[in-house]
N, CA, C, O and the ligand as a Tripos MOL2 file, in Angstrom:
@<TRIPOS>MOLECULE
protein
  309   307    78     0     0
PROTEIN
NO_CHARGES

@<TRIPOS>ATOM
      1 N          33.8010   10.0210    9.8220 N.3       1 MET1
      2 CA         33.1920    8.9510    9.1520 C.3       1 MET1
      3 C          32.5060    9.4710    7.8260 C.2       1 MET1
      4 O          32.0220   10.6020    7.8740 O.2       1 MET1
      5 N          32.4290    8.8420    6.7880 N.am      2 LEU2
      6 CA         31.9100    9.3860    5.4920 C.3       2 LEU2
      7 C          30.4210    9.0020    5.5270 C.2       2 LEU2
      8 O          30.0400    7.9020    5.9280 O.2       2 LEU2
      9 N          29.5950    9.9780    5.0800 N.am      3 ALA3
     10 CA         28.1520    9.6510    4.9540 C.3       3 ALA3
     11 C          27.8560    9.6450    3.3950 C.2       3 ALA3
     12 O          28.2160   10.5580    2.6520 O.2       3 ALA3
     13 N          27.1620    8.5180    2.9810 N.am      4 LEU4
     14 CA         26.9470    8.4920    1.5800 C.3       4 LEU4
     15 C          25.5530    8.4950    1.2490 C.2       4 LEU4
     16 O          24.7750    7.9290    2.0180 O.2       4 LEU4
     17 N          25.1240    9.0600    0.1970 N.am      5 PRO5
     18 CA         23.5210    9.1990   -0.1080 C.3       5 PRO5
     19 C          23.1760    8.0800   -1.0400 C.2       5 PRO5
     20 O          23.4860    8.1220   -2.2310 O.2       5 PRO5
     21 N          22.4980    7.0210   -0.4640 N.am      6 CYS6
     22 CA         21.9420    6.0590   -1.3160 C.3       6 CYS6
     23 C          20.6420    6.6630   -2.0040 C.2       6 CYS6
     24 O          19.7940    7.2420   -1.3250 O.2       6 CYS6
     25 N          20.5270    6.5140   -3.2950 N.am      7 PRO7
     26 CA         19.3940    6.9810   -4.1340 C.3       7 PRO7
     27 C          18.0990    6.4020   -3.7000 C.2       7 PRO7
     28 O          17.0400    6.9410   -4.0200 O.2       7 PRO7
     29 N          18.1430    5.3810   -3.0220 N.am      8 HIS8
     30 CA         16.8270    4.6170   -2.6200 C.3       8 HIS8
     31 C          16.5550    4.8500   -1.1530 C.2       8 HIS8
     32 O          15.3940    4.9520   -0.7560 O.2       8 HIS8
     33 N          17.5740    4.9350   -0.3470 N.am      9 CYS9
     34 CA         17.2720    4.9360    1.2430 C.3       9 CYS9
     35 C          17.7180    6.3670    1.7640 C.2       9 CYS9
     36 O          17.3370    6.6450    2.9010 O.2       9 CYS9
     37 N          18.3950    7.2120    1.1590 N.am     10 GLY10
     38 CA         18.7630    8.4380    1.7530 C.3      10 GLY10
     39 C          20.3770    8.2710    2.1830 C.2      10 GLY10
     40 O          21.1090    7.3410    1.8460 O.2      10 GLY10
     41 N          20.7130    9.3580    2.9700 N.am     11 THR11
     42 CA         22.0360    9.3500    3.4570 C.3      11 THR11
     43 C          22.2670    8.4460    4.6140 C.2      11 THR11
     44 O          21.5460    8.5440    5.6070 O.2      11 THR11
     45 N          23.2510    7.5480    4.5490 N.am     12 ARG12
     46 CA         23.6800    6.5320    5.5990 C.3      12 ARG12
     47 C          25.0780    6.6090    5.7790 C.2      12 ARG12
     48 O          25.8360    7.2370    5.0390 O.2      12 ARG12
     49 N          25.4430    5.8880    6.8870 N.am     13 ASP13
     50 CA         26.8480    5.8710    7.2970 C.3      13 ASP13
     51 C          27.7560    4.9380    6.2470 C.2      13 ASP13
     52 O          27.1800    4.0570    5.6080 O.2      13 ASP13
     53 N          29.0040    5.1290    6.1090 N.am     14 GLU14
     54 CA         29.7550    4.5420    5.1040 C.3      14 GLU14
     55 C          29.9070    3.1440    5.4160 C.2      14 GLU14
     56 O          30.1680    2.3360    4.5250 O.2      14 GLU14
     57 N          29.7410    2.7530    6.7970 N.am     15 ALA15
     58 CA         29.8220    1.3250    7.0810 C.3      15 ALA15
     59 C          28.7290    0.3910    6.5050 C.2      15 ALA15
     60 O          28.9150   -0.8250    6.4930 O.2      15 ALA15
     61 N          27.6440    0.9210    6.0480 N.am     16 GLU16
     62 CA         26.6030    0.1140    5.3350 C.3      16 GLU16
     63 C          26.9690   -0.0480    3.8840 C.2      16 GLU16
     64 O          26.2030   -0.7140    3.1890 O.2      16 GLU16
     65 N          28.0500    0.4810    3.3370 N.am     17 PHE17
     66 CA         28.1640    0.3960    1.9260 C.3      17 PHE17
     67 C          29.4400   -0.4650    1.5640 C.2      17 PHE17
     68 O          30.3750   -0.6430    2.3440 O.2      17 PHE17
     69 N          29.3660   -0.9410    0.3740 N.am     18 GLN18
     70 CA         30.6600   -1.5840   -0.2390 C.3      18 GLN18
     71 C          31.1990   -0.8060   -1.3240 C.2      18 GLN18
     72 O          30.3960   -0.3830   -2.1560 O.2      18 GLN18
     73 N          32.3980   -0.5510   -1.4520 N.am     19 PHE19
     74 CA         33.1380    0.1050   -2.5770 C.3      19 PHE19
     75 C          33.1720   -0.8480   -3.6950 C.2      19 PHE19
     76 O          33.4920   -2.0270   -3.5430 O.2      19 PHE19
     77 N          32.8490   -0.3420   -4.7870 N.am     20 GLY20
     78 CA         32.8410   -1.0530   -6.0310 C.3      20 GLY20
     79 C          34.0320   -0.6190   -7.0870 C.2      20 GLY20
     80 O          34.2350   -1.2570   -8.1200 O.2      20 GLY20
     81 N          34.7210    0.4300   -6.7410 N.am     21 GLY21
     82 CA         35.6840    0.9600   -7.5690 C.3      21 GLY21
     83 C          35.2150    1.8820   -8.6760 C.2      21 GLY21
     84 O          34.0610    2.3110   -8.6540 O.2      21 GLY21
     85 N          35.9810    2.1760   -9.5520 N.am     22 GLU22
     86 CA         35.7500    3.0270  -10.6630 C.3      22 GLU22
     87 C          35.0240    2.3260  -11.7760 C.2      22 GLU22
     88 O          35.4650    1.2370  -12.1430 O.2      22 GLU22
     89 N          34.0100    2.8080  -12.3270 N.am     23 PRO23
     90 CA         33.2340    2.2180  -13.4230 C.3      23 PRO23
     91 C          34.1380    2.0510  -14.6800 C.2      23 PRO23
     92 O          34.7120    3.0190  -15.1800 O.2      23 PRO23
     93 N          34.2380    0.8410  -15.1490 N.am     24 ALA24
     94 CA         35.0230    0.5090  -16.3740 C.3      24 ALA24
     95 C          34.0970   -0.1870  -17.5460 C.2      24 ALA24
     96 O          33.1870   -0.9570  -17.2410 O.2      24 ALA24
     97 N          34.3530    0.0910  -18.6800 N.am     25 ILE25
     98 CA         33.7160   -0.5320  -19.8460 C.3      25 ILE25
     99 C          34.3750   -1.9090  -20.1620 C.2      25 ILE25
    100 O          35.5570   -2.0170  -20.4880 O.2      25 ILE25
    101 N          33.5550   -2.8960  -20.0440 N.am     26 ARG26
    102 CA         34.1590   -4.2670  -20.2400 C.3      26 ARG26
    103 C          34.4910   -4.4760  -21.8010 C.2      26 ARG26
    104 O          33.6330   -4.3170  -22.6690 O.2      26 ARG26
    105 N          35.7580   -4.8320  -22.0600 N.am     27 PRO27
    106 CA         36.0800   -5.1220  -23.4880 C.3      27 PRO27
    107 C          35.3370   -6.3780  -24.0340 C.2      27 PRO27
    108 O          34.8190   -7.2120  -23.2910 O.2      27 PRO27
    109 N          35.3280   -6.4430  -25.4480 N.am     28 PRO28
    110 CA         34.7510   -7.6150  -26.0280 C.3      28 PRO28
    111 C          35.5970   -8.9120  -25.6100 C.2      28 PRO28
    112 O          36.7310   -8.7280  -25.1700 O.2      28 PRO28
    113 N          35.1140  -10.1700  -25.7240 N.am     29 SER29
    114 CA         35.7480  -11.2920  -25.1300 C.3      29 SER29
    115 C          37.1300  -11.6030  -25.9010 C.2      29 SER29
    116 O          38.1090  -12.0990  -25.3430 O.2      29 SER29
    117 N          37.0750  -11.2690  -27.1610 N.am     30 ALA30
    118 CA         38.4120  -11.6260  -28.0190 C.3      30 ALA30
    119 C          39.2530  -10.4410  -28.1010 C.2      30 ALA30
    120 O          39.3210   -9.7270  -29.1010 O.2      30 ALA30
    121 N          39.9330  -10.2420  -26.9430 N.am     31 VAL31
    122 CA         41.0530   -9.2140  -26.9230 C.3      31 VAL31
    123 C          42.3150   -9.8310  -26.4570 C.2      31 VAL31
    124 O          42.3260  -10.9900  -26.0430 O.2      31 VAL31
    125 N          43.3670   -9.1040  -26.5100 N.am     32 THR32
    126 CA         44.6690   -9.5150  -26.1240 C.3      32 THR32
    127 C          44.7400   -9.5520  -24.5720 C.2      32 THR32
    128 O          43.8960   -8.9540  -23.9050 O.2      32 THR32
    129 N          45.6990  -10.2200  -24.0280 N.am     33 ASP33
    130 CA         45.8480  -10.2410  -22.4480 C.3      33 ASP33
    131 C          46.1480   -8.9890  -21.9980 C.2      33 ASP33
    132 O          45.6930   -8.6600  -20.9030 O.2      33 ASP33
    133 N          46.9350   -8.0910  -22.7230 N.am     34 THR34
    134 CA         47.2550   -6.7710  -22.2400 C.3      34 THR34
    135 C          46.0150   -5.9650  -22.0580 C.2      34 THR34
    136 O          45.8320   -5.2900  -21.0450 O.2      34 THR34
    137 N          45.0700   -6.0470  -23.1500 N.am     35 VAL35
    138 CA         43.7700   -5.2140  -23.0400 C.3      35 VAL35
    139 C          43.0740   -5.7800  -21.7580 C.2      35 VAL35
    140 O          42.5710   -5.0110  -20.9390 O.2      35 VAL35
    141 N          43.0550   -7.0850  -21.6040 N.am     36 TRP36
    142 CA         42.1670   -7.5780  -20.6010 C.3      36 TRP36
    143 C          42.7340   -7.2260  -19.1960 C.2      36 TRP36
    144 O          42.0070   -6.8570  -18.2740 O.2      36 TRP36
    145 N          44.1600   -7.3730  -19.0920 N.am     37 ALA37
    146 CA         44.7290   -6.8390  -17.7540 C.3      37 ALA37
    147 C          44.5860   -5.3990  -17.6080 C.2      37 ALA37
    148 O          44.6950   -4.9850  -16.4540 O.2      37 ALA37
    149 N          44.3600   -4.5250  -18.5460 N.am     38 ASP38
    150 CA         44.2840   -3.0870  -18.3840 C.3      38 ASP38
    151 C          42.8140   -2.9470  -17.7810 C.2      38 ASP38
    152 O          42.5920   -2.1850  -16.8400 O.2      38 ASP38
    153 N          41.8750   -3.6850  -18.3450 N.am     39 TYR39
    154 CA         40.5880   -3.6340  -17.8450 C.3      39 TYR39
    155 C          40.4030   -4.1560  -16.4600 C.2      39 TYR39
    156 O          39.5870   -3.5780  -15.7420 O.2      39 TYR39
    157 N          41.0000   -5.0820  -16.0450 N.am     40 VAL40
    158 CA         40.8650   -5.7710  -14.6760 C.3      40 VAL40
    159 C          41.6960   -4.8490  -13.6680 C.2      40 VAL40
    160 O          41.1590   -4.5250  -12.6090 O.2      40 VAL40
    161 N          42.8800   -4.4550  -13.9390 N.am     41 TYR41
    162 CA         43.8500   -3.8480  -12.9670 C.3      41 TYR41
    163 C          43.9850   -2.3820  -13.0290 C.2      41 TYR41
    164 O          44.1700   -1.7080  -12.0150 O.2      41 TYR41
    165 N          43.8930   -1.8770  -14.2300 N.am     42 MET42
    166 CA         44.3210   -0.4480  -14.2350 C.3      42 MET42
    167 C          43.2070    0.5410  -14.1380 C.2      42 MET42
    168 O          42.2410    0.5170  -14.9010 O.2      42 MET42
    169 N          43.3660    1.4160  -13.1750 N.am     43 ARG43
    170 CA         42.4400    2.5060  -12.8510 C.3      43 ARG43
    171 C          43.1890    3.7700  -12.7570 C.2      43 ARG43
    172 O          44.3770    3.8310  -12.4410 O.2      43 ARG43
    173 N          42.3410    4.9090  -13.0830 N.am     44 SER44
    174 CA         42.9310    6.3320  -13.0250 C.3      44 SER44
    175 C          43.4710    6.7830  -11.8210 C.2      44 SER44
    176 O          44.4830    7.4830  -11.8000 O.2      44 SER44
    177 N          42.8180    6.4020  -10.7210 N.am     45 ASN45
    178 CA         43.0260    6.8210   -9.3050 C.3      45 ASN45
    179 C          43.5620    8.3640   -9.1660 C.2      45 ASN45
    180 O          44.6500    8.7390   -8.7290 O.2      45 ASN45
    181 N          42.5690    9.0780   -9.6240 N.am     46 GLU46
    182 CA         42.7910   10.5790   -9.7160 C.3      46 GLU46
    183 C          42.5780   11.2440   -8.5230 C.2      46 GLU46
    184 O          41.7510   10.7750   -7.7420 O.2      46 GLU46
    185 N          43.1950   12.2820   -8.2380 N.am     47 LYS47
    186 CA         42.8940   13.1840   -7.0280 C.3      47 LYS47
    187 C          41.9050   14.1550   -7.5090 C.2      47 LYS47
    188 O          42.0890   14.7800   -8.5530 O.2      47 LYS47
    189 N          40.7790   14.3090   -6.7200 N.am     48 GLY48
    190 CA         39.6930   15.2240   -6.9680 C.3      48 GLY48
    191 C          38.4070   14.5830   -7.3700 C.2      48 GLY48
    192 O          38.1630   13.4660   -6.9140 O.2      48 GLY48
    193 N          37.5440   15.1700   -8.1840 N.am     49 PRO49
    194 CA         36.2270   14.5720   -8.5510 C.3      49 PRO49
    195 C          36.4840   13.2390   -9.1560 C.2      49 PRO49
    196 O          37.3810   13.0920   -9.9860 O.2      49 PRO49
    197 N          35.6780   12.2100   -8.7400 N.am     50 HIS50
    198 CA         35.8340   10.8120   -9.2490 C.3      50 HIS50
    199 C          34.5580   10.0620   -9.1800 C.2      50 HIS50
    200 O          33.8480   10.0540   -8.1740 O.2      50 HIS50
    201 N          34.2630    9.3710  -10.3860 N.am     51 ARG51
    202 CA         33.0040    8.6320  -10.4210 C.3      51 ARG51
    203 C          33.3990    7.2740   -9.6860 C.2      51 ARG51
    204 O          34.5080    6.7560   -9.8170 O.2      51 ARG51
    205 N          32.4220    6.7790   -8.9370 N.am     52 GLU52
    206 CA         32.6540    5.5240   -8.2240 C.3      52 GLU52
    207 C          31.4600    4.5970   -8.0660 C.2      52 GLU52
    208 O          30.3520    5.1070   -7.9000 O.2      52 GLU52
    209 N          31.5890    3.3490   -8.1030 N.am     53 LEU53
    210 CA         30.4870    2.5110   -7.8840 C.3      53 LEU53
    211 C          30.4240    2.1570   -6.4080 C.2      53 LEU53
    212 O          31.4570    1.8770   -5.7990 O.2      53 LEU53
    213 N          29.2360    2.1640   -5.8210 N.am     54 TRP54
    214 CA         28.9590    1.7510   -4.4690 C.3      54 TRP54
    215 C          27.7670    0.8420   -4.3440 C.2      54 TRP54
    216 O          26.8230    0.9510   -5.1270 O.2      54 TRP54
    217 N          27.7850   -0.0070   -3.4300 N.am     55 CYS55
    218 CA         26.6190   -0.9080   -3.1580 C.3      55 CYS55
    219 C          26.1860   -0.7230   -1.7910 C.2      55 CYS55
    220 O          26.9940   -0.8390   -0.8700 O.2      55 CYS55
    221 N          24.8840   -0.4230   -1.5800 N.am     56 HIS56
    222 CA         24.3570   -0.2010   -0.1790 C.3      56 HIS56
    223 C          24.1070   -1.7060    0.3580 C.2      56 HIS56
    224 O          22.9570   -2.1450    0.3980 O.2      56 HIS56
    225 N          25.1210   -2.4220    0.7340 N.am     57 ALA57
    226 CA         25.0840   -3.7510    1.0010 C.3      57 ALA57
    227 C          24.3860   -3.9980    2.4340 C.2      57 ALA57
    228 O          23.8460   -5.0690    2.7130 O.2      57 ALA57
    229 N          24.4460   -2.9900    3.2420 N.am     58 GLY58
    230 CA         23.8240   -3.0620    4.5200 C.3      58 GLY58
    231 C          22.4440   -2.4730    4.6680 C.2      58 GLY58
    232 O          21.9250   -2.2990    5.7710 O.2      58 GLY58
    233 N          21.8370   -2.1570    3.4600 N.am     59 GLY59
    234 CA         20.6000   -1.6470    3.3030 C.3      59 GLY59
    235 C          19.7510   -2.2920    2.1960 C.2      59 GLY59
    236 O          19.2450   -3.3960    2.3980 O.2      59 GLY59
    237 N          19.5820   -1.6540    1.0520 N.am     60 CYS60
    238 CA         18.6290   -2.1180    0.0690 C.3      60 CYS60
    239 C          19.4220   -2.9520   -0.9980 C.2      60 CYS60
    240 O          18.8120   -3.5750   -1.8670 O.2      60 CYS60
    241 N          20.6800   -2.9560   -0.9260 N.am     61 GLY61
    242 CA         21.4860   -3.9760   -1.7100 C.3      61 GLY61
    243 C          21.6550   -3.4190   -3.1590 C.2      61 GLY61
    244 O          22.2000   -4.1610   -3.9770 O.2      61 GLY61
    245 N          21.2510   -2.2230   -3.5370 N.am     62 GLN62
    246 CA         21.3860   -1.6800   -4.8640 C.3      62 GLN62
    247 C          22.8430   -1.0540   -5.0590 C.2      62 GLN62
    248 O          23.5060   -0.5530   -4.1500 O.2      62 GLN62
    249 N          23.2040   -1.1590   -6.3050 N.am     63 TRP63
    250 CA         24.4250   -0.5510   -6.8030 C.3      63 TRP63
    251 C          24.0540    0.8490   -7.3590 C.2      63 TRP63
    252 O          23.0000    1.0050   -7.9750 O.2      63 TRP63
    253 N          24.8820    1.8160   -7.1520 N.am     64 PHE64
    254 CA         24.7200    3.1800   -7.8170 C.3      64 PHE64
    255 C          26.1350    3.7250   -8.1110 C.2      64 PHE64
    256 O          27.1520    3.1480   -7.7250 O.2      64 PHE64
    257 N          26.1360    4.8460   -8.8020 N.am     65 VAL65
    258 CA         27.3810    5.5400   -9.2400 C.3      65 VAL65
    259 C          27.1680    6.9000   -8.5540 C.2      65 VAL65
    260 O          26.1350    7.5550   -8.6900 O.2      65 VAL65
    261 N          28.2640    7.2940   -7.7770 N.am     66 LEU66
    262 CA         28.2580    8.7080   -7.3330 C.3      66 LEU66
    263 C          29.6160    9.1750   -7.6450 C.2      66 LEU66
    264 O          30.5840    8.4630   -7.9100 O.2      66 LEU66
    265 N          29.5640   10.6570   -7.5720 N.am     67 THR67
    266 CA         30.8170   11.4230   -7.7500 C.3      67 THR67
    267 C          31.3380   11.9360   -6.3530 C.2      67 THR67
    268 O          30.6100   12.5630   -5.5840 O.2      67 THR67
    269 N          32.5210   11.6540   -6.1080 N.am     68 ARG68
    270 CA         33.0050   12.0370   -4.7690 C.3      68 ARG68
    271 C          34.4680   12.6060   -5.0700 C.2      68 ARG68
    272 O          35.2160   12.0740   -5.8900 O.2      68 ARG68
    273 N          34.7870   13.6810   -4.3650 N.am     69 ASP69
    274 CA         36.1390   14.3690   -4.4550 C.3      69 ASP69
    275 C          36.9170   13.5290   -3.5630 C.2      69 ASP69
    276 O          36.6200   13.4410   -2.3720 O.2      69 ASP69
    277 N          37.9800   12.8520   -4.1170 N.am     70 THR70
    278 CA         38.8440   11.9670   -3.3570 C.3      70 THR70
    279 C          39.8110   12.6950   -2.4160 C.2      70 THR70
    280 O          40.4540   12.0850   -1.5620 O.2      70 THR70
    281 N          39.8900   13.9700   -2.5950 N.am     71 ALA71
    282 CA         40.7260   14.7950   -1.6780 C.3      71 ALA71
    283 C          39.9940   15.1970   -0.4390 C.2      71 ALA71
    284 O          40.5300   15.1430    0.6670 O.2      71 ALA71
    285 N          38.7720   15.5980   -0.6280 N.am     72 THR72
    286 CA         37.9280   16.1520    0.5010 C.3      72 THR72
    287 C          36.8760   15.1800    1.0590 C.2      72 THR72
    288 O          36.3360   15.3770    2.1480 O.2      72 THR72
    289 N          36.5960   14.0990    0.2580 N.am     73 HIS73
    290 CA         35.5500   13.0720    0.4530 C.3      73 HIS73
    291 C          33.9920   13.7660    0.3540 C.2      73 HIS73
    292 O          32.9590   13.2470    0.7800 O.2      73 HIS73
    293 N          34.1100   14.9950   -0.2820 N.am     74 ALA74
    294 CA         32.7790   15.5920   -0.5930 C.3      74 ALA74
    295 C          32.0250   14.7930   -1.5350 C.2      74 ALA74
    296 O          32.6600   14.2930   -2.4640 O.2      74 ALA74
    297 N          30.7090   14.5760   -1.4510 N.am     75 VAL75
    298 CA         29.9330   13.9110   -2.4610 C.3      75 VAL75
    299 C          29.3760   15.0290   -3.3290 C.2      75 VAL75
    300 O          28.7230   15.9410   -2.8220 O.2      75 VAL75
    301 N          29.6220   14.9680   -4.6060 N.am     76 LEU76
    302 CA         29.2310   15.9720   -5.5390 C.3      76 LEU76
    303 C          27.8980   15.6190   -6.3570 C.2      76 LEU76
    304 O          27.5810   14.4680   -6.6570 O.2      76 LEU76
    305 N          27.2210   16.6770   -6.6510 N.am     77 PRO77
    306 CA         25.9330   16.4040   -7.4280 C.3      77 PRO77
    307 C          26.2010   15.7790   -8.8230 C.2      77 PRO77
    308 O          25.2600   15.5020   -9.5660 O.2      77 PRO77
    309 ZN         19.9170    1.9340   -0.1620 Zn       78 ZN78
@<TRIPOS>BOND
     1     1     2 1
     2     2     3 1
     3     3     4 2
     4     3     5 am
     5     5     6 1
     6     6     7 1
     7     7     8 2
     8     7     9 am
     9     9    10 1
    10    10    11 1
    11    11    12 2
    12    11    13 am
    13    13    14 1
    14    14    15 1
    15    15    16 2
    16    15    17 am
    17    17    18 1
    18    18    19 1
    19    19    20 2
    20    19    21 am
    21    21    22 1
    22    22    23 1
    23    23    24 2
    24    23    25 am
    25    25    26 1
    26    26    27 1
    27    27    28 2
    28    27    29 am
    29    29    30 1
    30    30    31 1
    31    31    32 2
    32    31    33 am
    33    33    34 1
    34    34    35 1
    35    35    36 2
    36    35    37 am
    37    37    38 1
    38    38    39 1
    39    39    40 2
    40    39    41 am
    41    41    42 1
    42    42    43 1
    43    43    44 2
    44    43    45 am
    45    45    46 1
    46    46    47 1
    47    47    48 2
    48    47    49 am
    49    49    50 1
    50    50    51 1
    51    51    52 2
    52    51    53 am
    53    53    54 1
    54    54    55 1
    55    55    56 2
    56    55    57 am
    57    57    58 1
    58    58    59 1
    59    59    60 2
    60    59    61 am
    61    61    62 1
    62    62    63 1
    63    63    64 2
    64    63    65 am
    65    65    66 1
    66    66    67 1
    67    67    68 2
    68    67    69 am
    69    69    70 1
    70    70    71 1
    71    71    72 2
    72    71    73 am
    73    73    74 1
    74    74    75 1
    75    75    76 2
    76    75    77 am
    77    77    78 1
    78    78    79 1
    79    79    80 2
    80    79    81 am
    81    81    82 1
    82    82    83 1
    83    83    84 2
    84    83    85 am
    85    85    86 1
    86    86    87 1
    87    87    88 2
    88    87    89 am
    89    89    90 1
    90    90    91 1
    91    91    92 2
    92    91    93 am
    93    93    94 1
    94    94    95 1
    95    95    96 2
    96    95    97 am
    97    97    98 1
    98    98    99 1
    99    99   100 2
   100    99   101 am
   101   101   102 1
   102   102   103 1
   103   103   104 2
   104   103   105 am
   105   105   106 1
   106   106   107 1
   107   107   108 2
   108   107   109 am
   109   109   110 1
   110   110   111 1
   111   111   112 2
   112   111   113 am
   113   113   114 1
   114   114   115 1
   115   115   116 2
   116   115   117 am
   117   117   118 1
   118   118   119 1
   119   119   120 2
   120   119   121 am
   121   121   122 1
   122   122   123 1
   123   123   124 2
   124   123   125 am
   125   125   126 1
   126   126   127 1
   127   127   128 2
   128   127   129 am
   129   129   130 1
   130   130   131 1
   131   131   132 2
   132   131   133 am
   133   133   134 1
   134   134   135 1
   135   135   136 2
   136   135   137 am
   137   137   138 1
   138   138   139 1
   139   139   140 2
   140   139   141 am
   141   141   142 1
   142   142   143 1
   143   143   144 2
   144   143   145 am
   145   145   146 1
   146   146   147 1
   147   147   148 2
   148   147   149 am
   149   149   150 1
   150   150   151 1
   151   151   152 2
   152   151   153 am
   153   153   154 1
   154   154   155 1
   155   155   156 2
   156   155   157 am
   157   157   158 1
   158   158   159 1
   159   159   160 2
   160   159   161 am
   161   161   162 1
   162   162   163 1
   163   163   164 2
   164   163   165 am
   165   165   166 1
   166   166   167 1
   167   167   168 2
   168   167   169 am
   169   169   170 1
   170   170   171 1
   171   171   172 2
   172   171   173 am
   173   173   174 1
   174   174   175 1
   175   175   176 2
   176   175   177 am
   177   177   178 1
   178   178   179 1
   179   179   180 2
   180   179   181 am
   181   181   182 1
   182   182   183 1
   183   183   184 2
   184   183   185 am
   185   185   186 1
   186   186   187 1
   187   187   188 2
   188   187   189 am
   189   189   190 1
   190   190   191 1
   191   191   192 2
   192   191   193 am
   193   193   194 1
   194   194   195 1
   195   195   196 2
   196   195   197 am
   197   197   198 1
   198   198   199 1
   199   199   200 2
   200   199   201 am
   201   201   202 1
   202   202   203 1
   203   203   204 2
   204   203   205 am
   205   205   206 1
   206   206   207 1
   207   207   208 2
   208   207   209 am
   209   209   210 1
   210   210   211 1
   211   211   212 2
   212   211   213 am
   213   213   214 1
   214   214   215 1
   215   215   216 2
   216   215   217 am
   217   217   218 1
   218   218   219 1
   219   219   220 2
   220   219   221 am
   221   221   222 1
   222   222   223 1
   223   223   224 2
   224   223   225 am
   225   225   226 1
   226   226   227 1
   227   227   228 2
   228   227   229 am
   229   229   230 1
   230   230   231 1
   231   231   232 2
   232   231   233 am
   233   233   234 1
   234   234   235 1
   235   235   236 2
   236   235   237 am
   237   237   238 1
   238   238   239 1
   239   239   240 2
   240   239   241 am
   241   241   242 1
   242   242   243 1
   243   243   244 2
   244   243   245 am
   245   245   246 1
   246   246   247 1
   247   247   248 2
   248   247   249 am
   249   249   250 1
   250   250   251 1
   251   251   252 2
   252   251   253 am
   253   253   254 1
   254   254   255 1
   255   255   256 2
   256   255   257 am
   257   257   258 1
   258   258   259 1
   259   259   260 2
   260   259   261 am
   261   261   262 1
   262   262   263 1
   263   263   264 2
   264   263   265 am
   265   265   266 1
   266   266   267 1
   267   267   268 2
   268   267   269 am
   269   269   270 1
   270   270   271 1
   271   271   272 2
   272   271   273 am
   273   273   274 1
   274   274   275 1
   275   275   276 2
   276   275   277 am
   277   277   278 1
   278   278   279 1
   279   279   280 2
   280   279   281 am
   281   281   282 1
   282   282   283 1
   283   283   284 2
   284   283   285 am
   285   285   286 1
   286   286   287 1
   287   287   288 2
   288   287   289 am
   289   289   290 1
   290   290   291 1
   291   291   292 2
   292   291   293 am
   293   293   294 1
   294   294   295 1
   295   295   296 2
   296   295   297 am
   297   297   298 1
   298   298   299 1
   299   299   300 2
   300   299   301 am
   301   301   302 1
   302   302   303 1
   303   303   304 2
   304   303   305 am
   305   305   306 1
   306   306   307 1
   307   307   308 2
@<TRIPOS>SUBSTRUCTURE
     1 MET1         2 RESIDUE 1 A MET
     2 LEU2         6 RESIDUE 1 A LEU
     3 ALA3        10 RESIDUE 1 A ALA
     4 LEU4        14 RESIDUE 1 A LEU
     5 PRO5        18 RESIDUE 1 A PRO
     6 CYS6        22 RESIDUE 1 A CYS
     7 PRO7        26 RESIDUE 1 A PRO
     8 HIS8        30 RESIDUE 1 A HIS
     9 CYS9        34 RESIDUE 1 A CYS
    10 GLY10       38 RESIDUE 1 A GLY
    11 THR11       42 RESIDUE 1 A THR
    12 ARG12       46 RESIDUE 1 A ARG
    13 ASP13       50 RESIDUE 1 A ASP
    14 GLU14       54 RESIDUE 1 A GLU
    15 ALA15       58 RESIDUE 1 A ALA
    16 GLU16       62 RESIDUE 1 A GLU
    17 PHE17       66 RESIDUE 1 A PHE
    18 GLN18       70 RESIDUE 1 A GLN
    19 PHE19       74 RESIDUE 1 A PHE
    20 GLY20       78 RESIDUE 1 A GLY
    21 GLY21       82 RESIDUE 1 A GLY
    22 GLU22       86 RESIDUE 1 A GLU
    23 PRO23       90 RESIDUE 1 A PRO
    24 ALA24       94 RESIDUE 1 A ALA
    25 ILE25       98 RESIDUE 1 A ILE
    26 ARG26      102 RESIDUE 1 A ARG
    27 PRO27      106 RESIDUE 1 A PRO
    28 PRO28      110 RESIDUE 1 A PRO
    29 SER29      114 RESIDUE 1 A SER
    30 ALA30      118 RESIDUE 1 A ALA
    31 VAL31      122 RESIDUE 1 A VAL
    32 THR32      126 RESIDUE 1 A THR
    33 ASP33      130 RESIDUE 1 A ASP
    34 THR34      134 RESIDUE 1 A THR
    35 VAL35      138 RESIDUE 1 A VAL
    36 TRP36      142 RESIDUE 1 A TRP
    37 ALA37      146 RESIDUE 1 A ALA
    38 ASP38      150 RESIDUE 1 A ASP
    39 TYR39      154 RESIDUE 1 A TYR
    40 VAL40      158 RESIDUE 1 A VAL
    41 TYR41      162 RESIDUE 1 A TYR
    42 MET42      166 RESIDUE 1 A MET
    43 ARG43      170 RESIDUE 1 A ARG
    44 SER44      174 RESIDUE 1 A SER
    45 ASN45      178 RESIDUE 1 A ASN
    46 GLU46      182 RESIDUE 1 A GLU
    47 LYS47      186 RESIDUE 1 A LYS
    48 GLY48      190 RESIDUE 1 A GLY
    49 PRO49      194 RESIDUE 1 A PRO
    50 HIS50      198 RESIDUE 1 A HIS
    51 ARG51      202 RESIDUE 1 A ARG
    52 GLU52      206 RESIDUE 1 A GLU
    53 LEU53      210 RESIDUE 1 A LEU
    54 TRP54      214 RESIDUE 1 A TRP
    55 CYS55      218 RESIDUE 1 A CYS
    56 HIS56      222 RESIDUE 1 A HIS
    57 ALA57      226 RESIDUE 1 A ALA
    58 GLY58      230 RESIDUE 1 A GLY
    59 GLY59      234 RESIDUE 1 A GLY
    60 CYS60      238 RESIDUE 1 A CYS
    61 GLY61      242 RESIDUE 1 A GLY
    62 GLN62      246 RESIDUE 1 A GLN
    63 TRP63      250 RESIDUE 1 A TRP
    64 PHE64      254 RESIDUE 1 A PHE
    65 VAL65      258 RESIDUE 1 A VAL
    66 LEU66      262 RESIDUE 1 A LEU
    67 THR67      266 RESIDUE 1 A THR
    68 ARG68      270 RESIDUE 1 A ARG
    69 ASP69      274 RESIDUE 1 A ASP
    70 THR70      278 RESIDUE 1 A THR
    71 ALA71      282 RESIDUE 1 A ALA
    72 THR72      286 RESIDUE 1 A THR
    73 HIS73      290 RESIDUE 1 A HIS
    74 ALA74      294 RESIDUE 1 A ALA
    75 VAL75      298 RESIDUE 1 A VAL
    76 LEU76      302 RESIDUE 1 A LEU
    77 PRO77      306 RESIDUE 1 A PRO
    78 ZN78       309 GROUP 0 **** ****
């Protein structure tokens, strides 16, 4: 089981968290459908160190960004 460090509550079990995916910068509202589809659906899905959004839904309810190695699940500083 994965243990994640909430910056507000400390390290907790993965079951208390909701995965929010890869942070993405929202494009302005006047863009083409292709640009909007890329923002909504396309993610890098890289192997190795990866920045991710997580919500401590079963605890404080705060969203935060952490860096995790997707191959080893190690949380990186
Ligand atoms: Zn928390």
